[in-house]
N, C-alpha and C positions, 0 to 999 in steps of 0.2 A: 504492501499500501504506500504510496505516495503519504508521503507527510511536510510541510513545511507548518513555519510559523510568520501571520501574516505580514511584518515591515521587512521578511526576506524577497520579500516578492514585489513590484513598480505596481503603479495604483493599478494599471492596466490589466494584469495582470486577476492580484486582487480582486476586482469590477468582472475580467471576466467568467470566473472560480464562481461566484460567489451568484450570480446574476442566471448563471445555468444551473447552477446548486439547490436553491432554492426558486426551485418555480413550480408549475405555471404559476404567473403573478397578475392578478384581475386588472384593467388597463383605465387610470381616471381622466378626463376629458377636462383638467382645468381649465376653467373663465376667467377671464380675470379684467380689473380698467383700473390703471394706473390716474393717480392721480389726479390728470389732466381731461379725464373721460376716454381715455383712449384702451380700448381695447386690446385683449390677447387671448392667443387661445394655442393651450401643449399640449400633449398626451404624458401621464405616468406610471410607471407600472408599480413604485412602490409608495403601492397604493395600497387599502383595506380601510372596514369595517373594524372600528373598537370595542362600539358597545351601542344600544340601542334603548339603553334608558338612564342618559340622553342618547339619541339617536351622534356617537360618534363619530368620522368618515377622522382617517387622519394619511396623508401623502406627504413626498419627500422629494422637493426641488433638491435635487445634489449635485455642492460644488462641482464644474464641469474635468474633469480629470486632465485634459492635457495642457490648460489655461491658467485653471486657481477663479477664475468669473462666474459672480452667478447668474439668474435668469432672471426673466422680466416677473415669468408670475411669483418669485420669491419677491420681489424689490416691492412686485402687486400688493397681494398680501402684507407686509408690513405696513404699507402703506394706507390702507384700504382698512383690511382690516376685513376683508369677504371676495368669498369667489365661486366659483357654480363648479359641484362636481357633476359630468355628462358620463354615463356610463357607456364604452364602446360596443358594438355588437359587428357582425361581419360584414355590414353588409358598412358601413364606416371604414373601416382598416384602414385600408389604402390612404384614404381625407383624412387619417387618426396621421398617417407613416410621412404625410406631405408635412403637417399641419408642426410634425418637431422636427422641419426643416429654422437653420438658424439664421433668421432674416436679420435684417437692420431693425435697434429700437425704433416704434413708429409702425412699422409694417402689420398688418392687421390680417392677421393667420384665418379667419374667418373669410375673406377672399379667396389668397392664394386656398385654400383646402376646398374651397366653393362647399362652404357649409355656412347656415342660415341662420344670424346671428335674432334671438326671439328672447323679447324684453319682459325681464324677471320682474317677480312679483313685491319683493320684500328688501329686494337685493337693487347695485348699480351693476352688476356686471351682468353681465348677460348667458341667456343658455342657449343651446345648442340644438334647433331645433329638429333636427333629426335624431337624436337619441332617443331611445325609453323608455329611460330615465333618468332627472333633470331634478339635482339636488343643490336649492341653493343653501349656504352657505353662510356664515357665524366665522368670522376664526380667532378661535378663544384664545390660541398659547403658539408662538414660534419654541421653538429650542434647535439651537445653531449645536449640531452633533460635528463637531471638529471646524478647522480654518487652512483646510489642506485642499486640493483639485481628491473629491469623490465624497467626500464630508458632504451629510444628511443634512436638511433643515428640514423638521420635523414639524409638520405644522399639526395643527388641532385644532379641526374643522368641525362644528353644530349645527346638521340640520334646523334649515326652521320651518321649509319646507321644499315637498316631493311630489314630482308629477308623473302623471307613468301613463306611460300609451294604451287607453285601451287594446289594443290591436295584441296585447302579448299580455292576454290575464284570462285565464281561463275561466271555467264556470261557474267556481267561486271566487272571482273577483280578485284569485291570487295569482303574482307573478309565473305563467308556465317556463319552462325552463329548456324546453324547447322554440318555442316559438319567442324568445329574448336572443335567441344565440349569439351568447355571447363570443367573445374571446380573450386569450391570454395571452402576456408576455412570455417568453423560454432564453437561454442564453443568445446569441448570437442575431442572427437575419428569421430565427427563430417564432414564432408563432401556433399556438394553439385554437383552435376549434370547436367548442365545446359538446356538439355537440357532431363531432367526423375527425377528431385527429388531426394533427399538425401539419404548417404550412409555412415559407417563406415568403418576406417581406424585407427589398432591398431595404436600407436604412438609406435616406438623402441625409448626413451628417452633412459632406465636403464637400456635398453642391449646393448650388441653391437654383431647384426645380424654379420654371416658370411662373407655374401655379398654375389654378382652376382660372385665375378672372383673366389672365389670359388668350382661355383657350376663345376661341372664335365662335361664336351662337350659333351656325352652322354644326356644328359637333353638341355642344353641349345640351342646346337641343334634341337634337336624337332622340328615339325612342328606345336607337339597339344600348342605346350607354348607358349603363349605372351611374353612382358615386364611385365607387373603387377604381370604372375603368376613369374615369376622366383624371382619379387620383392619378394612374400612374402616366397619366398624358402626364398632365401636371408637373410630373418629378422631373419632365426634360429638361436640361440647365441652357440647352438653345435646338431650336427648330433646323432641322436637316434644312439646307443650301437646295436648292434649282438641281444644281448639276449633282450632288449625288442622289436626287430622285429621281434623273432621265435617267440615269447608274444606273438604278433600283428597278426600274420602270422593263428597261433594256433587256437586266438582264434575268428574268418573273417572266418568264411567257402569263404563268394564270394568271397574274394580276393587270397585267396584258389584256382581257379577253376582260374581264371583273370593271376596270376601266371603262373599256368603247361600247361597253352594252347600254353606260349614262345612265346605268339605275342607284339612285344613290344609298339603298336601301343594300344591295348586293354590296355596294366599296363600303359603307359602316358593317358590314358584317361582316367582310373580308376583314376589315382593320380591327374587328375585334375580334378577331381567331390568334391577330397579332398577340396582341392583349391577353389573351389566356394564359398564353405560351409566356406573357413578359416581357413580351419581345415590345415596349411603345415605340423604340426609333422606329421601326418598319410601319409599324401601324400608322404612324408621323406622316409615313412617308408615302401612305396610299390615299392618307387620305384630303394631304395638295398636291397631291397628283394629275389632281381635273381640278383645282386653285387658279 
């Protein structure tokens, strides 16, 4: 058996071991607002429920391992003492991943991830309208667990109002675990779907995706693409060039046939095939070939 003391490992190594060993972990979409009213949205898997009476949720925006900086969510919770915890289901997982991109301060992750800002009833931060369960919280306490990269900041939240989508309830009015279809986080790029098992989602940490807000309306309005598809398309750092698109079409006979039909539905369905294989760049080439 491999054995070591934590101080003998780098922070990144230790984080990797812990996140892979303590899993699967539920995911919280934490939506907050800074003191000037600018919204922020970020997913966290260092998250759980710790009490039901009073109803207490806990999550931890850790200091970044690579440069020891703090996250906007922590800064906002310190300033306003308010946060909304929105659960993440499978239909939101790609948009949740995209929202974890480290956009500059002031960039609205709701817009970048293509999610809808829904006003809360008792606090200022917005809810995620697409989330099946949204919990408005006041921040009771923030406990700094260290001052080095990787150190957590334990945010203890009290739920003051909970919103539940009726579509996930069973005939007794309780949450049906199959209907809510939650996802959880494991180590590396791995996630787990509560009723179907493991799958991978590429982490957009080292790149800045263009965001769902920059996807043309003819794509966003298509009936073919769902939120996860848009999340994948929005995670591309740069769109393919006209030259790249031309070469792609010339090298793929089947693409030529689809494009020559001028059938928008078929074109979008072909792009979705690439998205289903996690090839967003090729999907973009198909979608832009006729533009």
